[in-house]
N, C-alpha and C positions, 0 to 999 in steps of 0.2 A: 627334665622341664629347667633345671640349672644351667645346662649348658644353650638352651634356647636363650634364657635371657643373658649370659654369658657374653652368648654370639651374637648379640641384639638384633633376632629375631622374634620376643617377645617385651613388651614394656607394659609399664602401669597404663591404664587408662583413668585420670579420676571420677570421670562419667560417668565409667560404667562400678566404679568404685574395685574393679577385678586387674587379671593379670590378660591382656590381651595380645594375639601373635599379628605381626605384619602379614598381608596381603600375599608374599611371598613365601613364605612359612610354609617347609614340608608336614608340619605336624601343627595342626589348632592346639595352643594350650589353654584355650575356656574349655574345653571338652574335660580335665582333668582337674580344673581350678577353678573356684564363681566364688561371689561377693560371700554369699549364705555358709560355703565350707571357709572362707576362710576369717570367718567371724564366730562359725563353730570351732576348729583351730586352736584361738585366742583364747575362747573358755577352754579348754581342756588343758594346754599346758598353763596357763597363766603367765603370769606377770617376771617370772626368772624364768618359766621356758621360754618364753618369746623375747629375752635379755639374753640366752644360749645360744638361740636359732639366731640372733639379730649381730652375735659375736660373730660367729663361725660363718655367716656370712659374708663380715665385710672383714675375717681373714681372707675368703676366697677371694672377692675383687679385689684387698692389699696385696695380695701376692698374685694376680695377675699383671694386676699395674707395675709392679716392681719390675713381672719379666719385661713387660712393653718395655719400661724407662732403659732396661740392659740391651733390648735388642735395637731400639731405635739411635741409642748411646754408640752400640758400635756400626749400625745401619752407616747413619753421620759421619764417625770418624774415620771409617775406611771405606765410606764412599767418596771421601773427597779425598784419600792420601792416591786412589789407583784412579 
């Protein structure tokens, strides 16, 4: 599920208050997570648990962004030399 979100196949829909898959996605994220499940998960883990989930998610996203920055830096730097 996280890989789908990171690859852009799953997005958050404010209208449905849940995550949805793009039409060309291999698997449907709606089968695994719904608004009611999100609500009950938040109630189960509480505010401190949500803070931990948020911190872990932000670490994953920032790591991916850092990798992309390095990739694009080398791509543009070495691409202009050759």
